[in-house]
C-alpha positions in Angstrom: 124.4 143.0 55.1 124.3 146.1 52.9 121.2 147.1 51.2 120.0 150.3 49.6 116.8 152.3 50.1 115.6 154.7 47.4 112.7 157.4 47.3 112.0 160.1 44.8 109.9 163.1 44.6 109.9 165.7 41.8 112.1 168.1 43.5 114.4 165.6 45.6 115.7 162.1 45.2 117.3 160.2 48.0 119.2 156.8 47.7 120.8 155.5 50.8 123.3 152.7 51.5 122.9 151.1 54.9 124.0 148.1 56.8 121.2 146.0 58.4 121.0 142.6 60.2 120.9 139.5 58.1 117.2 138.7 59.1 116.0 142.2 58.3 112.7 142.7 56.4 111.7 145.5 54.1 109.8 147.4 56.6 112.6 147.2 59.2 115.2 148.3 56.8 113.1 151.3 55.8 112.7 152.1 59.5 116.3 151.8 60.2 117.4 153.9 57.2 115.7 157.2 58.7 114.0 158.0 55.5 110.7 158.2 57.3 112.0 161.0 59.4 113.4 162.9 56.4 110.0 162.4 54.6 107.4 162.4 57.3 104.6 162.2 54.7 105.4 158.6 53.7 102.7 156.3 54.9 103.9 152.7 54.5 100.2 151.5 54.9 99.4 153.6 51.7 102.9 153.6 49.8 103.8 150.6 47.8 107.3 149.2 48.0 109.5 146.9 46.0 112.7 145.5 45.6 114.7 146.1 42.3 111.3 147.2 40.5 109.2 144.3 41.7 106.4 144.8 44.2 107.2 143.4 47.7 105.4 143.2 50.9 106.8 145.1 53.9 107.5 141.6 55.7 109.6 140.5 52.9 113.1 139.2 53.8 116.0 141.0 52.4 119.1 139.6 50.6 122.5 141.3 50.4 122.6 144.1 47.9 118.9 144.5 47.5 117.6 147.9 46.6 114.2 148.8 48.3 112.1 151.4 46.6 109.4 153.3 47.9 106.7 154.3 45.4 104.7 157.5 45.5 100.9 157.2 44.7 100.0 157.9 41.0 98.8 161.5 40.8 97.6 161.6 37.2 95.4 159.0 35.4 97.8 157.7 32.7 94.6 157.3 30.4 94.1 160.9 30.4 97.6 162.1 30.0 98.3 163.1 26.3 101.1 160.8 24.9 104.2 162.0 23.7 104.9 161.8 19.9 107.3 159.0 19.1 110.6 160.5 18.1 110.5 161.5 14.5 106.8 161.3 14.1 106.1 164.8 14.8 108.2 165.9 11.5 105.6 164.9 9.2 
């Protein structure tokens, strides 16, 4: 079956389409994709993963067409980052 694997950093984004066996798990597909060799700092014990934006476990079964996403750790506390003005509010 065909699935996608996506990972993004500020300077580089990668989205791969790969063919995996029907019984593949999230972890098996990530390993098969070669993305861990391209980004050796990815540690699947620390990075969270998801399928189409919903958190998933590494042992989750895949379905044809799934897109696995590898999420980077948060580097800034959202509570301390200034909020951007809503469009049009900064004109007043």
